[in-house]
Structures are given as C-alpha cells and as structure tokens.
C-alpha positions in Angstrom: -141.4 6.1 27.9 -138.2 6.6 25.8 -139.5 4.4 22.8 -142.7 6.2 22.8 -140.9 9.6 22.2 -138.8 8.1 19.4 -141.9 7.5 17.6 -142.2 11.4 17.3 -139.7 10.8 14.2 -142.1 8.5 12.3 -145.6 9.5 13.5 -147.1 13.2 13.8 -146.0 14.5 17.2 -149.9 15.5 17.6 -150.4 11.7 17.9 -147.5 10.7 20.1 -147.2 13.7 22.5 -150.9 12.9 24.3 -149.9 9.3 24.4 -146.6 10.1 26.4 -148.0 13.1 28.3 -151.7 12.3 29.1 -151.5 8.5 29.4 -148.1 7.5 30.5 -146.8 10.6 32.5 -150.1 12.3 34.1 -152.1 9.1 34.3 -149.2 6.5 35.5 -146.0 7.9 36.4 -146.7 11.2 38.2 -149.6 9.1 40.2 -147.0 6.6 41.2 -144.2 8.9 42.0 -146.4 11.3 44.0 -146.9 8.4 46.6 -143.3 8.2 47.3 -141.5 11.5 47.9 -138.1 10.0 47.8 -138.4 9.6 43.8 -136.6 13.0 43.0 -134.3 10.9 40.8 -137.1 9.4 38.7 -138.6 12.8 38.4 -135.4 14.0 36.9 -135.4 11.2 34.7 -138.7 12.2 33.2 -137.2 15.6 32.7 -134.6 14.2 30.8 -136.4 12.2 28.4 -139.6 14.1 27.6 -139.2 17.3 25.7 -140.0 20.2 28.1 -142.4 22.1 25.6 -144.7 19.0 25.6 -145.5 19.7 29.4 -148.0 22.3 30.5 -146.3 25.0 32.6 -148.0 23.7 35.8 -146.8 20.1 35.2 -143.4 21.3 34.2 -143.1 23.2 37.4 -144.5 20.5 39.8 -142.1 17.8 38.0 -139.2 20.3 38.3 -140.1 21.0 42.2 -139.9 17.3 42.9 -136.9 16.5 40.8 -134.9 18.8 43.3 -136.6 17.5 46.3 -139.1 20.7 47.1 
C-alpha cells in the first residue's frame, strides 16, 4: 500500500487514489480486517499510511473508530 501511495509523486493523484482507496483499502483490506475485531493496530497503520483526505468522511470515521477499538 505504501508503495502505491508513493506513486502519487510520479503519476496523477486522480489515477493513484482510486487504486489505493477503492481497490486495495475498500475491496481488500477493510473486508479482511472487518472479520477480525482485534485488528485495531492494522487500522491505525492504514490511517498512518494513506492521506486522510483520500477517504470519504464515512470511511475515515469507520477506520478511525476501529483503530481505537470502538
């Protein structure tokens, strides 16, 4: 995920952002992490790596709540 985000410096953000958010985070990571509630540290990692402005407010809130274990 971090490597994909680094591409934003070389390719238009409009291209990279959907790859990271829609394909990797929404379709893969969140679905996997949602199945195991003890993954708060992994949610926190997502928040550290992905720029917060890339998330919709509802997705950002969902990840933030899970990162603190709510």
